C-alpha positions as CSV (number, residue, x, y, z in Angstrom):
1,X,48.6,98.0,335.8
2,X,47.8,101.5,334.5
3,X,48.1,104.4,336.9
4,X,45.0,106.4,337.8
5,X,45.3,110.1,336.9
6,X,47.5,111.9,339.4
7,X,46.8,115.5,340.5
8,X,49.9,117.5,340.3
9,X,50.8,120.8,342.1
10,X,53.8,122.7,340.8
11,X,55.5,125.0,343.2
12,X,58.2,127.4,342.0
13,X,58.8,131.2,342.2
14,X,59.5,131.4,338.5
15,X,56.4,131.4,336.3
16,X,58.4,130.5,333.2
17,X,59.6,127.3,334.9
18,X,56.0,126.4,335.9
19,X,54.8,127.1,332.4
20,X,57.6,124.8,331.0
21,X,56.6,121.9,333.3
22,X,52.9,122.4,332.4
23,X,53.8,122.2,328.7
24,X,55.7,119.0,329.2
25,X,52.8,117.4,331.1
26,X,50.0,118.8,328.9
27,X,49.9,116.1,326.2
28,X,49.3,113.1,328.4
29,X,46.5,111.9,330.7
30,X,48.2,110.4,333.7
31,X,49.9,113.4,335.4
32,X,47.4,116.3,335.4
33,X,48.5,119.8,336.6
34,X,45.6,121.0,338.6
35,X,47.2,123.8,340.5
36,X,50.3,126.0,340.8
37,X,51.9,128.1,343.5
38,X,54.7,130.6,343.6
39,X,55.9,129.7,347.2
40,X,55.3,127.2,350.0
41,X,52.6,129.2,351.7
42,X,50.5,129.4,348.6
43,X,51.1,125.6,348.2
44,X,49.8,124.9,351.7
45,X,46.7,126.9,351.0
46,X,46.1,124.9,347.8
47,X,46.4,121.5,349.4
48,X,43.7,122.4,351.9
49,X,41.3,123.1,349.1
50,X,42.2,120.6,346.4
51,X,43.1,116.9,346.3
52,X,46.8,116.8,345.4
53,X,48.6,113.5,344.8
54,X,52.1,114.7,343.9
55,X,53.9,118.1,344.5
56,X,56.7,119.1,342.2
57,X,58.6,121.8,344.2
58,X,61.7,124.0,343.8
59,X,63.9,124.5,346.9
60,X,64.8,128.2,346.9
61,X,61.6,130.3,347.2
62,X,60.5,133.3,349.2
63,X,58.5,133.0,352.4
64,X,59.0,129.2,352.7
65,X,61.6,126.9,351.1
66,X,60.7,123.7,349.3
67,X,62.4,121.7,352.2
68,X,60.2,123.5,354.8
69,X,57.2,122.9,352.6
70,X,58.0,119.2,352.4
71,X,58.4,118.8,356.1
72,X,55.0,120.4,356.8
73,X,53.3,118.5,354.1
74,X,54.6,115.2,355.5
75,X,53.2,116.1,358.9
76,X,49.7,117.2,357.9
77,X,49.2,115.2,354.6
78,X,51.6,112.3,354.6
79,X,49.7,110.7,351.7
80,X,50.9,113.5,349.4
81,X,54.1,112.7,347.6
82,X,56.8,115.3,347.0
83,X,59.4,115.5,344.3
84,X,62.0,118.2,344.6
85,X,63.3,119.7,341.4
86,X,66.3,121.9,341.9
87,X,69.6,123.2,340.5
88,X,71.4,122.3,343.7
89,X,73.2,119.0,344.3
90,X,75.7,119.9,347.0
91,X,75.9,117.7,350.1
92,X,74.3,120.0,352.6
93,X,71.2,120.4,350.4
94,X,71.0,116.7,349.5
95,X,71.1,115.9,353.2
96,X,68.3,118.3,354.0
97,X,66.1,116.9,351.3
98,X,66.7,113.3,352.4
99,X,65.9,114.3,356.0
100,X,62.7,116.0,354.8
101,X,61.5,112.5,353.5
102,X,60.8,113.8,350.0
103,X,60.0,110.8,347.7
104,X,62.1,112.2,344.9
105,X,64.8,114.6,343.9
106,X,65.8,115.4,340.4
107,X,67.9,118.3,338.9
108,X,66.4,121.0,336.8
109,X,68.7,120.1,333.9
110,X,67.1,116.7,333.6
111,X,65.3,115.6,330.5
112,X,61.6,114.8,329.9
113,X,62.2,111.1,330.2
114,X,63.7,111.3,333.7
115,X,60.9,113.6,334.8
116,X,58.3,111.0,333.7
117,X,60.3,108.2,335.2
118,X,60.4,110.0,338.5
119,X,56.7,110.8,338.5
120,X,55.8,107.2,337.5
121,X,57.9,105.6,340.2
122,X,56.7,107.9,342.9
123,X,53.1,107.5,341.9
124,X,53.6,103.8,342.3
125,X,54.7,104.3,345.9
126,X,58.4,104.2,345.1
127,X,61.2,106.8,345.3
128,X,63.3,108.4,342.6
129,X,66.6,110.1,343.3
130,X,68.8,110.9,340.3
131,X,72.1,109.1,340.2
132,X,74.0,112.3,340.7
133,X,72.0,113.0,343.9
134,X,72.4,109.5,345.2
135,X,76.2,109.6,344.7
136,X,76.3,112.8,346.8
137,X,74.0,111.3,349.4
138,X,76.2,108.2,349.7
139,X,79.4,110.2,350.1
140,X,77.8,112.4,352.7
141,X,76.3,109.7,354.8
142,X,79.5,107.6,354.7
143,X,81.3,110.4,356.4
144,X,78.7,110.4,359.3
145,X,79.7,108.5,362.4
146,X,78.2,105.0,362.4
147,X,77.0,103.1,365.4
148,X,78.9,99.9,365.5
149,X,75.9,98.1,366.9
150,X,73.3,99.5,364.6
151,X,73.4,96.8,361.9
152,X,73.6,94.1,364.5
153,X,70.0,94.8,365.4
154,X,68.9,93.1,362.2
155,X,69.0,89.4,361.5
156,X,70.5,88.0,358.3
157,X,67.0,87.4,356.9
158,X,66.0,91.0,357.8
159,X,69.1,92.4,356.1
160,X,68.3,90.3,353.0
161,X,64.7,91.6,352.9
162,X,65.8,95.2,353.7
163,X,68.0,95.2,350.6
164,X,65.1,94.0,348.4
165,X,62.7,96.6,349.9
166,X,65.2,99.4,349.2
167,X,65.4,98.0,345.6
168,X,61.6,98.5,345.7
169,X,60.5,94.9,345.3
170,X,56.9,94.4,346.5
171,X,56.1,92.0,349.3
172,X,54.7,89.6,346.8
173,X,58.0,89.7,344.7
174,X,60.1,89.3,347.8
175,X,58.1,86.3,349.0
176,X,58.4,84.7,345.6
177,X,62.2,85.4,345.4
178,X,62.9,84.1,348.9
179,X,60.4,81.2,348.8
180,X,58.5,82.5,351.9
181,X,54.9,83.7,352.4
182,X,53.8,87.3,351.9
183,X,52.6,87.3,355.5
184,X,56.1,86.5,356.6
185,X,57.5,89.3,354.5
186,X,55.0,91.8,355.9
187,X,56.0,90.8,359.4
188,X,59.6,91.3,358.6
189,X,58.8,94.7,357.1
190,X,57.2,95.8,360.3
191,X,60.1,94.6,362.4
192,X,62.7,96.2,360.1
193,X,60.9,99.6,360.2
194,X,60.8,99.4,364.0
195,X,64.4,98.3,364.5
196,X,65.7,101.0,362.1
197,X,63.5,103.7,363.5
198,X,62.2,104.3,360.0
199,X,58.8,105.5,358.9
200,X,59.1,105.4,355.1
201,X,61.1,103.9,352.3
202,X,63.3,107.0,352.3
203,X,64.2,106.3,355.9
204,X,65.1,102.7,355.0
205,X,67.3,104.0,352.1
206,X,69.1,106.3,354.5
207,X,69.7,103.4,356.9
208,X,70.9,101.1,354.1
209,X,73.3,103.7,352.8
210,X,74.7,104.5,356.2
211,X,75.4,100.9,356.8
212,X,76.9,100.1,353.4
213,X,74.1,97.8,352.4
214,X,73.5,99.3,349.0
215,X,75.7,101.0,346.4
216,X,75.1,103.3,343.5
217,X,76.1,102.3,340.0
218,X,78.2,105.0,338.4
């Protein structure tokens, strides 16, 4: 199924980087750059005036960081998706971005293909974290203290479905794979979100990593 055109807002304090992204996105019809901002405050003003589907944001900016911007956007416009594009991949920054509930995080040295892969996946209600970022995320979260009872909250079936959700299978695909109804899968989804105190797919990924339910391929 083809994607409808997605309105893109680019947020970065370097005009040259903004112009570079606009150039990459110019010759296609799906991801349309409709606005740009040099900092988080400008970005917040934009989203109150224009319909924005996806924000591509840097982290380090004056007045408001990309992480602060993401947290505010998720509070006032949770339907807007955010992909962080940054040079940083150290553990403290990765942890902050994961906690901000950004749908994606790619490094500025990525290529055009990965940028489009990230945009496409996020536009389809998925997430996209580059393999380098996921590796740092897993190492960081494994160090965190784990509750010995946390994983016991979920049944074997719920753990099975959680793993498939994190792999971004749809409810229809999970139902077909496990030979159960879509309605049953949807009920399990609701229960899993409640039991893990998660609101989004990113939250479920954090839970799955923390409890060694998924691994990252090197």
